[in-house]
C-alpha positions as CSV (number, residue, x, y, z in Angstrom):
1,M,-23.3,18.6,8.6
2,D,-26.3,16.6,10.0
3,L,-29.1,18.2,8.0
4,F,-31.6,15.4,8.3
5,D,-30.3,13.1,11.0
6,R,-33.0,14.0,13.4
7,Q,-36.4,12.4,14.2
8,L,-38.3,15.8,13.7
9,I,-37.2,18.8,11.6
10,F,-39.0,22.1,11.3
11,V,-38.3,24.4,8.4
12,V,-39.2,28.0,9.3
13,G,-38.7,31.4,7.7
14,K,-40.3,34.5,6.5
15,G,-42.9,34.3,3.7
16,G,-41.5,34.4,0.3
17,V,-37.9,33.2,1.0
18,G,-38.4,29.8,-0.6
19,K,-39.2,27.9,2.7
20,T,-41.3,25.2,1.0
21,T,-38.7,24.8,-1.8
22,V,-36.1,24.1,0.9
23,A,-38.4,21.7,2.8
24,C,-39.0,19.7,-0.4
25,S,-35.3,19.7,-1.4
26,L,-34.4,18.5,2.1
27,A,-37.0,15.8,2.1
28,L,-35.8,14.5,-1.3
29,A,-32.2,14.6,-0.2
30,A,-33.2,12.5,2.9
31,G,-35.1,10.2,0.7
32,R,-32.1,9.7,-1.6
33,A,-30.1,8.8,1.5
34,G,-32.4,5.9,2.2
35,K,-34.6,7.4,4.7
36,K,-38.4,7.1,4.9
37,V,-39.6,10.7,5.0
38,L,-42.9,12.3,5.9
39,L,-43.1,15.9,4.7
40,C,-45.8,17.8,6.5
41,E,-47.5,20.9,5.2
42,V,-49.2,23.0,7.8
43,D,-50.7,25.8,5.6
44,G,-53.0,23.6,3.6
45,L,-52.0,25.0,0.2
46,S,-50.5,21.7,-1.1
47,R,-47.6,23.6,-2.6
48,A,-45.1,20.9,-1.5
49,A,-47.2,18.2,-3.2
50,Q,-47.3,20.2,-6.4
51,L,-43.5,20.7,-6.4
52,L,-42.9,17.0,-5.8
53,G,-45.4,16.1,-8.5
54,V,-47.7,14.0,-6.3
55,D,-51.4,14.2,-5.6
56,A,-52.4,15.8,-2.3
57,A,-54.1,13.4,0.1
58,E,-56.9,14.3,2.5
59,P,-55.8,16.2,5.6
60,G,-54.1,14.0,8.1
61,R,-53.3,11.2,5.7
62,A,-50.0,10.5,4.1
63,G,-50.0,10.4,0.3
64,R,-48.3,7.8,-1.9
65,M,-44.5,7.6,-1.2
66,V,-42.3,8.9,-4.1
67,D,-38.5,8.7,-3.9
68,G,-38.8,7.8,-0.2
69,V,-41.1,10.9,0.5
70,S,-44.7,11.0,1.5
71,V,-46.6,14.3,1.9
72,M,-49.2,15.0,4.4
73,G,-51.3,18.1,4.9
74,I,-52.1,18.9,8.5
75,E,-55.0,21.1,9.6
76,G,-55.9,21.8,13.2
77,S,-59.6,20.9,13.0
78,A,-58.9,17.7,11.2
79,A,-56.2,16.8,13.7
80,L,-58.7,17.4,16.5
81,A,-61.3,15.2,14.8
82,E,-58.7,12.4,14.4
83,Y,-57.8,12.6,18.1
84,L,-61.5,12.5,19.1
85,G,-61.8,9.4,16.8
86,M,-59.1,7.7,19.0
87,V,-60.9,8.4,22.3
88,V,-64.6,8.2,21.1
89,P,-65.2,4.6,19.9
90,V,-68.7,5.1,18.6
91,R,-68.5,6.4,15.0
92,R,-72.0,7.6,14.8
93,F,-71.7,9.6,18.1
94,L,-68.4,11.0,16.9
95,Q,-69.9,12.3,13.6
96,A,-72.7,13.9,15.6
97,V,-70.2,15.7,17.7
98,T,-67.9,17.0,15.0
99,Q,-70.7,18.1,12.7
100,S,-72.6,20.1,15.4
101,E,-72.7,23.9,15.3
102,L,-71.4,24.0,18.9
103,Y,-68.3,22.0,18.0
104,Q,-67.6,24.2,15.1
105,Y,-68.0,27.3,17.2
106,F,-65.7,25.8,19.9
107,V,-63.0,24.9,17.4
108,A,-63.1,28.5,15.9
109,A,-63.2,30.3,19.2
110,A,-60.7,28.3,21.3
111,S,-57.5,30.3,21.0
112,G,-54.5,28.2,20.2
113,L,-56.5,24.9,19.9
114,K,-55.8,24.4,16.2
115,E,-52.1,25.1,16.7
116,L,-51.9,22.7,19.6
117,M,-53.6,20.0,17.9
118,T,-51.5,20.5,14.7
119,I,-48.3,20.1,16.8
120,G,-49.8,17.2,18.6
121,K,-50.4,15.5,15.3
122,I,-46.9,16.1,14.1
123,W,-45.6,14.6,17.4
124,Y,-47.8,11.5,16.9
125,E,-46.4,11.0,13.3
126,A,-42.8,11.4,14.6
127,Q,-43.5,8.6,17.1
128,R,-45.8,6.4,14.9
129,T,-44.9,2.8,14.9
130,D,-44.8,0.7,11.7
131,E,-47.3,-2.0,12.4
132,R,-45.4,-4.5,10.1
133,G,-41.8,-3.9,11.1
134,G,-42.3,-2.6,14.7
135,G,-39.9,0.3,14.3
136,R,-40.9,3.9,13.6
137,Q,-43.1,4.5,10.6
138,W,-40.9,7.4,9.5
139,D,-37.1,7.9,9.9
140,V,-37.6,11.6,9.7
141,V,-40.6,14.0,9.8
142,I,-39.9,17.3,8.1
143,V,-42.4,20.1,8.7
144,D,-42.9,23.0,6.3
145,A,-44.0,25.4,9.0
146,P,-46.2,28.5,8.4
147,A,-44.4,31.9,7.9
148,T,-42.2,33.2,10.7
149,G,-44.6,34.7,13.3
150,H,-47.4,32.1,12.9
151,G,-44.7,29.3,12.8
152,L,-43.3,30.3,16.1
153,Q,-46.8,30.5,17.6
154,Y,-47.3,26.8,16.6
155,L,-44.0,25.9,18.3
156,R,-44.9,27.8,21.5
157,M,-48.3,26.2,22.0
158,P,-47.1,22.9,23.7
159,S,-45.2,24.7,26.4
160,A,-48.0,27.2,26.9
161,A,-50.5,24.3,27.3
162,R,-48.2,22.6,29.7
163,D,-47.9,25.7,31.9
164,A,-51.5,26.6,31.7
165,F,-53.0,23.2,32.9
166,G,-52.5,21.5,36.3
167,A,-52.1,17.8,36.6
168,G,-54.1,15.9,34.0
169,L,-54.2,14.6,30.6
170,V,-53.5,17.8,28.7
171,R,-50.5,18.6,30.8
172,R,-49.1,15.1,30.5
173,E,-49.5,15.1,26.6
174,A,-48.1,18.6,26.4
175,E,-45.0,17.6,28.4
176,K,-44.4,14.7,25.9
177,V,-44.5,17.1,23.0
178,V,-42.2,19.7,24.7
179,A,-39.7,16.9,25.6
180,L,-39.4,16.0,21.9
181,L,-39.3,19.6,20.7
182,S,-36.5,20.7,23.1
183,D,-34.3,17.6,22.6
184,P,-31.3,18.5,20.3
185,K,-30.7,14.8,19.5
186,R,-34.1,14.3,18.1
187,T,-35.3,17.7,16.9
188,A,-33.8,20.6,14.8
189,I,-35.3,23.9,13.8
190,H,-33.8,24.8,10.4
191,L,-34.1,28.5,9.3
192,V,-34.5,29.8,5.7
193,T,-33.8,33.2,4.5
194,T,-32.5,35.2,1.5
195,A,-29.5,37.5,1.8
196,E,-31.6,40.7,1.8
197,E,-32.3,43.3,4.5
198,M,-35.8,42.4,5.7
199,P,-35.5,38.6,5.6
200,V,-32.0,38.8,7.3
201,N,-33.4,41.0,10.1
202,E,-36.4,38.7,10.6
203,T,-34.1,35.7,10.7
204,V,-31.8,37.1,13.3
205,T,-34.8,37.9,15.5
206,M,-36.3,34.4,14.9
207,A,-33.0,32.6,15.7
208,R,-32.9,34.5,19.1
209,R,-36.5,33.6,19.9
210,V,-36.1,30.0,19.1
211,R,-32.9,29.8,21.2
212,E,-33.9,32.1,24.2
213,E,-37.7,32.0,24.4
214,L,-38.7,28.7,23.0
215,R,-35.4,27.0,24.2
216,M,-35.5,24.7,21.1
217,P,-32.4,23.5,19.2
218,L,-31.5,25.4,16.1
219,G,-30.2,23.3,13.2
220,A,-28.8,24.9,10.0
221,L,-29.4,28.1,8.2
222,F,-30.4,27.9,4.6
223,V,-29.6,31.0,2.6
224,N,-31.6,30.8,-0.5
225,R,-31.5,32.4,-4.0
226,L,-27.9,33.5,-3.8
227,H,-26.5,35.4,-6.8
228,T,-23.0,34.8,-8.1
229,E,-21.1,37.5,-10.0
230,Q,-19.9,36.2,-13.4
231,F,-18.8,39.4,-14.9
232,R,-15.9,41.6,-13.9
233,P,-16.5,45.4,-14.0
234,A,-14.1,45.5,-16.9
235,D,-16.2,43.0,-18.8
236,I,-19.3,45.2,-18.3
237,D,-17.4,48.3,-19.4
238,A,-16.3,46.4,-22.6
239,L,-19.9,45.4,-23.3
240,L,-21.1,49.0,-23.0
241,A,-18.3,50.3,-25.2
242,A,-19.1,47.6,-27.9
243,A,-22.7,48.7,-27.7
244,R,-21.9,52.4,-28.2
245,S,-19.6,51.7,-31.1
246,S,-21.9,49.3,-33.0
247,R,-23.6,50.7,-36.0
248,Q,-26.3,47.9,-36.1
249,R,-29.3,48.8,-34.0
250,D,-30.1,45.2,-33.0
251,T,-26.6,44.5,-31.9
252,K,-26.4,47.7,-30.0
253,L,-29.6,46.9,-28.1
254,L,-28.5,43.4,-27.4
255,L,-25.1,44.3,-26.0
256,S,-26.7,47.1,-24.0
257,E,-29.3,44.7,-22.5
258,V,-26.6,42.1,-21.7
259,A,-24.4,44.8,-20.0
260,S,-27.5,45.9,-18.0
261,R,-28.3,42.4,-16.8
262,A,-24.7,41.7,-16.0
263,A,-24.5,44.9,-13.9
264,E,-27.7,44.0,-12.1
265,E,-26.4,40.5,-11.3
266,S,-23.2,42.1,-10.0
267,G,-25.3,44.4,-7.8
268,W,-27.3,41.5,-6.4
269,T,-24.0,39.6,-5.7
270,R,-22.6,42.5,-3.7
271,L,-25.8,42.9,-1.8
272,N,-25.9,39.2,-1.0
273,K,-22.3,39.2,0.3
274,R,-23.0,42.1,2.6
275,Y,-25.9,40.3,4.3
276,L,-24.1,37.0,4.3
277,R,-21.5,38.7,6.5
278,E,-24.3,39.9,8.9
279,L,-25.8,36.4,9.1
280,E,-22.3,34.9,9.8
281,R,-22.0,37.4,12.7
282,D,-25.5,37.3,14.1
283,V,-26.7,33.7,13.4
284,P,-23.5,31.6,14.1
285,I,-24.9,28.2,13.1
286,P,-24.1,25.8,10.2
287,R,-25.0,27.4,6.9
288,V,-26.1,26.0,3.5
289,E,-25.9,28.4,0.6
290,L,-28.3,27.7,-2.3
291,P,-28.1,29.4,-5.7
292,F,-30.6,31.5,-7.4
293,V,-32.0,29.0,-10.0
294,F,-32.8,30.7,-13.3
295,S,-35.9,29.2,-14.8
296,E,-39.0,30.4,-16.5
297,E,-41.0,28.0,-14.4
298,F,-39.7,26.4,-11.2
299,G,-40.5,22.6,-11.2
300,R,-39.1,19.3,-10.2
301,Q,-35.9,19.6,-12.4
302,Q,-34.9,22.9,-10.6
303,L,-35.8,21.3,-7.3
304,L,-33.3,18.5,-8.0
305,E,-30.5,21.1,-8.6
306,L,-31.0,22.3,-5.0
307,V,-31.1,18.7,-3.8
308,D,-27.6,18.3,-5.2
309,Q,-26.4,21.4,-3.4
310,I,-27.9,20.0,-0.1
311,E,-26.3,16.6,-0.6
312,A,-22.9,18.4,-1.2
313,A,-23.3,20.2,2.1
314,E,-24.3,17.1,4.0
Protein backbone atom coordinates (compact mmCIF):
# COMPACT_ATOMS: atom_id res chain seq x y z
CA MET A 1 0.00 0.00 0.00
CA ASP A 2 1.69 3.22 -1.16
CA LEU A 3 0.72 5.55 1.69
CA PHE A 4 3.38 8.21 1.22
CA ASP A 5 4.84 7.48 -2.21
CA ARG A 6 3.39 10.67 -3.67
CA GLN A 7 4.73 14.17 -4.06
CA LEU A 8 1.70 15.71 -2.34
CA ILE A 9 -0.72 14.16 0.17
CA PHE A 10 -3.82 15.76 1.68
CA VAL A 11 -5.27 14.31 4.88
CA VAL A 12 -8.95 15.24 5.16
CA GLY A 13 -11.81 14.25 7.45
CA LYS A 14 -14.58 15.37 9.73
CA GLY A 15 -13.54 17.40 12.76
CA GLY A 16 -12.80 15.28 15.82
CA VAL A 17 -11.88 12.00 14.09
CA GLY A 18 -8.13 12.36 14.71
CA LYS A 19 -7.14 13.84 11.35
CA THR A 20 -4.13 15.72 12.75
CA THR A 21 -3.01 12.61 14.64
CA VAL A 22 -3.10 10.57 11.44
CA ALA A 23 -1.27 13.29 9.48
CA CYS A 24 1.50 13.38 12.12
CA SER A 25 1.75 9.59 12.23
CA LEU A 26 1.94 9.41 8.44
CA ALA A 27 4.65 12.10 8.39
CA LEU A 28 6.75 10.25 10.98
CA ALA A 29 6.36 6.96 9.11
CA ALA A 30 7.54 8.66 5.90
CA GLY A 31 10.46 10.22 7.80
CA ARG A 32 11.43 6.80 9.15
CA ALA A 33 11.42 5.53 5.56
CA GLY A 34 14.16 8.04 4.77
CA LYS A 35 12.03 10.72 3.13
CA LYS A 36 12.36 14.46 3.69
CA VAL A 37 8.87 15.42 4.80
CA LEU A 38 7.11 18.75 5.09
CA LEU A 39 3.97 18.59 7.22
CA CYS A 40 1.73 21.58 6.50
CA GLU A 41 -0.90 22.79 8.98
CA VAL A 42 -3.62 24.91 7.43
CA ASP A 43 -5.75 25.76 10.46
CA GLY A 44 -3.02 27.69 12.29
CA LEU A 45 -3.53 25.92 15.64
CA SER A 46 -0.03 24.37 15.70
CA ARG A 47 -1.49 21.09 16.98
CA ALA A 48 0.83 19.04 14.76
CA ALA A 49 3.89 20.85 16.07
CA GLN A 50 2.74 20.14 19.64
CA LEU A 51 2.20 16.44 18.94
CA LEU A 52 5.63 16.14 17.34
CA GLY A 53 7.23 18.07 20.20
CA VAL A 54 8.69 20.88 18.07
CA ASP A 55 8.38 24.65 18.25
CA ALA A 56 6.00 26.22 15.75
CA ALA A 57 7.77 28.46 13.24
CA GLU A 58 6.28 31.67 11.87
CA PRO A 59 3.62 31.12 9.16
CA GLY A 60 5.06 30.08 5.82
CA ARG A 61 8.41 28.98 7.25
CA ALA A 62 9.49 25.37 7.80
CA GLY A 63 10.48 24.57 11.37
CA ARG A 64 13.52 22.59 12.44
CA MET A 65 13.55 19.07 10.98
CA VAL A 66 13.00 16.28 13.54
CA ASP A 67 13.08 12.61 12.51
CA GLY A 68 12.95 13.68 8.86
CA VAL A 69 9.87 15.90 9.38
CA SER A 70 9.54 19.68 9.31
CA VAL A 71 6.29 21.43 10.23
CA MET A 72 5.00 24.55 8.50
CA GLY A 73 1.90 26.56 9.37
CA ILE A 74 0.23 28.06 6.30
CA GLU A 75 -2.18 31.00 6.46
CA GLY A 76 -3.73 32.65 3.42
CA SER A 77 -2.82 36.25 4.23
CA ALA A 78 0.80 35.32 4.95
CA ALA A 79 0.95 33.28 1.72
CA LEU A 80 -0.32 36.27 -0.25
CA ALA A 81 2.25 38.55 1.37
CA GLU A 82 4.99 36.03 0.52
CA TYR A 83 3.83 35.91 -3.10
CA LEU A 84 3.80 39.70 -3.32
CA GLY A 85 7.34 39.67 -1.94
CA MET A 86 8.39 37.62 -4.97
CA VAL A 87 6.89 40.06 -7.48
CA VAL A 88 7.44 43.38 -5.66
CA PRO A 89 11.21 43.82 -5.31
CA VAL A 90 11.18 47.00 -3.19
CA ARG A 91 10.75 45.92 0.46
CA ARG A 92 9.68 49.35 1.70
CA PHE A 93 6.93 49.57 -0.91
CA LEU A 94 5.82 46.00 -0.14
CA GLN A 95 5.46 46.80 3.58
CA ALA A 96 3.46 49.91 2.77
CA VAL A 97 1.07 47.83 0.66
CA THR A 98 0.57 44.90 3.07
CA GLN A 99 0.13 47.13 6.12
CA SER A 100 -2.43 49.45 4.52
CA GLU A 101 -6.10 49.34 5.54
CA LEU A 102 -7.13 48.92 1.91
CA TYR A 103 -5.00 45.79 1.57
CA GLN A 104 -6.40 44.31 4.81
CA TYR A 105 -9.95 45.01 3.65
CA PHE A 106 -9.25 43.44 0.25
CA VAL A 107 -7.85 40.26 1.79
CA ALA A 108 -10.83 39.94 4.16
CA ALA A 109 -13.45 40.70 1.49
CA ALA A 110 -12.10 38.76 -1.51
CA SER A 111 -14.03 35.48 -1.46
CA GLY A 112 -11.77 32.45 -1.76
CA LEU A 113 -8.54 34.45 -1.98
CA LYS A 114 -7.03 33.04 1.23
CA GLU A 115 -7.90 29.48 0.19
CA LEU A 116 -6.42 30.01 -3.27
CA MET A 117 -3.19 31.48 -1.90
CA THR A 118 -2.92 28.69 0.68
CA ILE A 119 -3.15 25.99 -1.99
CA GLY A 120 -0.76 27.98 -4.14
CA LYS A 121 1.76 28.01 -1.30
CA ILE A 122 1.36 24.25 -0.83
CA TRP A 123 1.92 23.75 -4.57
CA TYR A 124 5.05 25.89 -4.38
CA GLU A 125 6.47 23.84 -1.49
CA ALA A 126 5.74 20.59 -3.37
CA GLN A 127 7.77 21.95 -6.30
CA ARG A 128 10.45 23.77 -4.29
CA THR A 129 14.02 23.08 -5.39
CA ASP A 130 16.83 22.37 -2.97
CA GLU A 131 19.34 25.11 -3.74
CA ARG A 132 22.25 22.94 -2.64
CA GLY A 133 21.36 19.60 -4.20
CA GLY A 134 19.27 20.67 -7.18
CA GLY A 135 16.46 18.16 -6.54
CA ARG A 136 13.17 18.79 -4.76
CA GLN A 137 13.44 20.29 -1.29
CA TRP A 138 10.85 17.82 0.02
CA ASP A 139 10.28 14.22 -1.00
CA VAL A 140 6.70 14.48 0.18
CA VAL A 141 4.47 17.30 1.38
CA ILE A 142 1.68 16.14 3.73
CA VAL A 143 -1.17 18.58 4.35
CA ASP A 144 -3.28 18.45 7.50
CA ALA A 145 -6.33 20.01 5.84
CA PRO A 146 -9.18 21.80 7.64
CA ALA A 147 -12.31 19.82 8.57
CA THR A 148 -14.31 18.28 5.73
CA GLY A 149 -16.40 21.11 4.24
CA HIS A 150 -13.73 23.77 4.54
CA GLY A 151 -11.04 21.34 3.41
CA LEU A 152 -12.92 20.56 0.19
CA GLN A 153 -13.37 24.29 -0.37
CA TYR A 154 -9.59 24.70 -0.35
CA LEU A 155 -9.17 21.88 -2.87
CA ARG A 156 -11.85 23.33 -5.13
CA MET A 157 -10.37 26.85 -5.39
CA PRO A 158 -7.69 26.25 -8.05
CA SER A 159 -10.17 24.83 -10.57
CA ALA A 160 -12.64 27.60 -9.71
CA ALA A 161 -9.93 30.21 -10.36
CA ARG A 162 -8.96 28.52 -13.63
CA ASP A 163 -12.55 28.55 -14.86
CA ALA A 164 -13.25 32.10 -13.69
CA PHE A 165 -10.32 33.83 -15.37
CA GLY A 166 -9.55 34.14 -19.04
CA ALA A 167 -6.07 33.96 -20.49
CA GLY A 168 -3.57 35.50 -18.13
CA LEU A 169 -1.32 34.97 -15.14
CA VAL A 170 -4.00 33.77 -12.69
CA ARG A 171 -5.35 31.18 -15.10
CA ARG A 172 -1.90 29.87 -16.00
CA GLU A 173 -0.90 29.53 -12.34
CA ALA A 174 -4.22 27.88 -11.46
CA GLU A 175 -3.78 25.37 -14.28
CA LYS A 176 -0.40 24.35 -12.86
CA VAL A 177 -1.93 23.72 -9.45
CA VAL A 178 -4.89 21.78 -10.89
CA ALA A 179 -2.51 19.63 -12.93
CA LEU A 180 -0.69 18.57 -9.76
CA LEU A 181 -3.83 18.05 -7.67
CA SER A 182 -5.48 15.85 -10.29
CA ASP A 183 -2.44 13.69 -11.09
CA PRO A 184 -2.76 10.27 -9.34
CA LYS A 185 0.96 9.63 -9.76
CA ARG A 186 1.88 12.76 -7.78
CA THR A 187 -1.07 13.46 -5.46
CA ALA A 188 -3.33 11.48 -3.13
CA ILE A 189 -6.27 12.50 -0.94
CA HIS A 190 -6.28 10.33 2.18
CA LEU A 191 -9.55 10.19 4.14
CA VAL A 192 -9.78 9.84 7.93
CA THR A 193 -12.84 8.68 9.86
CA THR A 194 -13.97 6.78 12.90
CA ALA A 195 -16.31 3.79 12.54
CA GLU A 196 -19.38 5.64 13.80
CA GLU A 197 -22.57 6.82 12.12
CA MET A 198 -22.00 10.55 11.51
CA PRO A 199 -18.29 10.35 10.56
CA VAL A 200 -18.97 7.41 8.22
CA ASN A 201 -21.88 9.18 6.50
CA GLU A 202 -19.74 12.27 6.00
CA THR A 203 -16.81 10.20 4.74
CA VAL A 204 -18.97 8.44 2.14
CA THR A 205 -20.18 11.84 0.87
CA MET A 206 -16.66 13.26 0.94
CA ALA A 207 -15.23 10.35 -1.07
CA ARG A 208 -17.88 10.81 -3.73
CA ARG A 209 -17.27 14.57 -3.96
CA VAL A 210 -13.49 14.17 -4.22
CA ARG A 211 -13.88 11.58 -6.96
CA GLU A 212 -16.82 12.99 -8.95
CA GLU A 213 -16.82 16.77 -8.34
CA LEU A 214 -13.16 17.58 -7.75
CA ARG A 215 -11.87 14.73 -9.93
CA MET A 216 -8.90 14.23 -7.64
CA PRO A 217 -7.25 10.90 -6.77
CA LEU A 218 -8.32 9.18 -3.59
CA GLY A 219 -5.55 7.45 -1.69
CA ALA A 220 -6.27 5.41 1.44
CA LEU A 221 -8.99 5.42 4.08
CA PHE A 222 -7.73 5.63 7.67
CA VAL A 223 -10.26 4.30 10.18
CA ASN A 224 -9.14 5.66 13.52
CA ARG A 225 -9.85 4.71 17.16
CA LEU A 226 -11.07 1.19 16.51
CA HIS A 227 -12.10 -0.86 19.54
CA THR A 228 -11.23 -4.55 19.80
CA GLU A 229 -13.34 -6.93 21.84
CA GLN A 230 -11.24 -8.65 24.48
CA PHE A 231 -13.96 -10.28 26.57
CA ARG A 232 -16.40 -12.99 25.50
CA PRO A 233 -20.00 -12.65 26.72
CA ALA A 234 -19.37 -15.61 29.01
CA ASP A 235 -16.45 -13.74 30.59
CA ILE A 236 -18.63 -10.74 31.33
CA ASP A 237 -21.35 -12.97 32.80
CA ALA A 238 -18.75 -14.62 35.02
CA LEU A 239 -17.53 -11.25 36.28
CA LEU A 240 -21.08 -10.16 37.10
CA ALA A 241 -21.77 -13.44 38.90
CA ALA A 242 -18.57 -13.07 40.92
CA ALA A 243 -19.55 -9.51 41.84
CA ARG A 244 -22.98 -10.61 43.06
CA SER A 245 -21.56 -13.44 45.14
CA SER A 246 -18.74 -11.46 46.73
CA ARG A 247 -19.24 -10.46 50.35
CA GLN A 248 -16.55 -7.79 50.30
CA ARG A 249 -17.87 -4.41 49.23
CA ASP A 250 -14.66 -3.24 47.53
CA THR A 251 -14.31 -6.48 45.57
CA LYS A 252 -17.98 -6.33 44.54
CA LEU A 253 -17.58 -2.76 43.26
CA LEU A 254 -14.35 -3.56 41.44
CA LEU A 255 -15.75 -6.62 39.65
CA SER A 256 -18.93 -4.77 38.74
CA GLU A 257 -16.93 -1.89 37.26
CA VAL A 258 -14.66 -4.24 35.30
CA ALA A 259 -17.72 -6.04 33.92
CA SER A 260 -19.32 -2.72 32.97
CA ARG A 261 -16.22 -1.52 31.12
CA ALA A 262 -15.84 -4.89 29.39
CA ALA A 263 -19.46 -4.72 28.24
CA GLU A 264 -18.93 -1.16 27.01
CA GLU A 265 -15.86 -2.17 25.03
CA SER A 266 -17.76 -5.07 23.49
CA GLY A 267 -20.53 -2.68 22.50
CA TRP A 268 -18.05 -0.32 20.82
CA THR A 269 -16.48 -3.27 19.00
CA ARG A 270 -19.84 -4.37 17.58
CA LEU A 271 -20.63 -0.80 16.53
CA ASN A 272 -17.25 -0.40 14.84
CA LYS A 273 -17.64 -3.68 12.95
CA ARG A 274 -21.04 -2.57 11.64
CA TYR A 275 -19.69 0.68 10.21
CA LEU A 276 -16.54 -0.98 8.88
CA ARG A 277 -18.83 -3.08 6.70
CA GLU A 278 -20.52 0.09 5.43
CA LEU A 279 -17.17 1.67 4.64
CA GLU A 280 -16.02 -1.45 2.81
CA ARG A 281 -19.17 -1.28 0.68
CA ASP A 282 -19.37 2.47 0.04
CA VAL A 283 -15.71 3.60 0.06
CA PRO A 284 -13.85 0.78 -1.75
CA ILE A 285 -10.29 2.10 -1.43
CA PRO A 286 -7.27 0.72 0.49
CA ARG A 287 -7.94 0.88 4.23
CA VAL A 288 -5.70 1.31 7.26
CA GLU A 289 -7.22 0.45 10.63
CA LEU A 290 -5.79 2.23 13.66
CA PRO A 291 -6.59 1.14 17.23
CA PHE A 292 -8.05 3.22 20.03
CA VAL A 293 -4.97 4.13 22.05
CA PHE A 294 -5.84 4.17 25.73
CA SER A 295 -3.87 6.89 27.49
CA GLU A 296 -4.57 9.56 30.06
CA GLU A 297 -2.75 12.05 27.85
CA PHE A 298 -2.05 11.51 24.15
CA GLY A 299 1.54 12.40 23.26
CA ARG A 300 4.54 11.33 21.24
CA GLN A 301 4.74 7.80 22.69
CA GLN A 302 1.12 7.12 21.73
CA LEU A 303 1.78 8.67 18.32
CA LEU A 304 4.61 6.21 17.74
CA GLU A 305 2.22 3.31 18.41
CA LEU A 306 0.16 4.50 15.44
CA VAL A 307 3.31 4.94 13.34
CA ASP A 308 4.05 1.24 13.90
CA GLN A 309 0.56 0.38 12.64
CA ILE A 310 1.01 2.53 9.53
CA GLU A 311 4.40 0.99 8.80
CA ALA A 312 2.85 -2.47 9.05
CA ALA A 313 0.15 -1.45 6.56
CA GLU A 314 2.69 0.11 4.18
